[in-house]
N, C-alpha and C positions, 0 to 999 in steps of 0.2 A: 353096599352103596357102589355100583360101576364105578373104573376110573374116568373121568374125563380125556379124550386126545382130541388132537389142535387136525381140522383139516380144512381144506382149500381149495380153492378152483375157478374157473373161467366158465364163461360161454356167452355167444351173442344174440343178441334177440334188435333186430329191424334198423340192423350194422351197425349198431355199438355195441363196444365190448364192457362185460359187466365181470370184478372180479368179486370174489364170496373168502370167508371162511369164517369158524365158527368151531369148541369144543365139544366136544359129542361124547356119550355114553354108548353111541352104536355109530358102524362106519357110513360113514358119511362121502356117500359117492358125487352128489351132483346137487344143490342149493338155488331156488329159479323162483323171484318171488310171482305170487299169483296171478300177475297182471301184465304176466308174463310167457303167457299161455298161449297160442297150442303147448305144451310138453312134448316133449323125443318120448316116442314111444319105451314105456321100461324094457331091455334089457331082460333076458333069459335067469329067475335067481335077483331079482331088485322090482322094487316098486316104489309107488311114491307112495308116500306119505304126508298128510295133512296134518301140521302139529298148530295145534291153537297159538295163537302170537303172544306173547309176551305187551309187556308195557313199552309203548314206542318200536315195536316191531313190527314190521313190516308185515300179511300174510304170506304164508314162505309154503310149495313143496321141497319135500325131499325125498333126495334119491337113498332108497337100504338096501341091506340086505333083505329080500323073502323074507327070510325067519322073524326080522325084528319085527315087534308086536307095539312098543312102547317106548320112547327116551327120554331123557334128560340132555338140556343142548346148556347154553350160556356163549356168549361175546360174539352174537351171530352177526356180521356186518356183510353188506351187499352192496359196494361202490362199481358208479361209471370207474371203465379204466382211466385213469389221470391224466395217461399220456393220450388218449384221446380226443381228447376235452377239449375243444375249441378257444375256450378263455384262460383253460392253464396256459395252451402252446401259443397264446398273447404274450403270456407275461412276463412266460419267456425272453 
């Protein structure tokens, strides 16, 4: 079994920032919620994979290396950027 490695990143959708992080057995370049489509075109050498969601996990697209066929992941989190949240700004 392959070891899990930590990956993280961020993206924007409809003017809102989202951050993501996960542990996966393949190199993950980007993760997006399916509802945040359309996705950018995969650059050469990479492809979008759709992974079956786990319990309480949103449907997501995974941008991985083109050679990846299947993989495992744990601790997927996709969150709105807290700094950009109006509710959090009011609380501060």
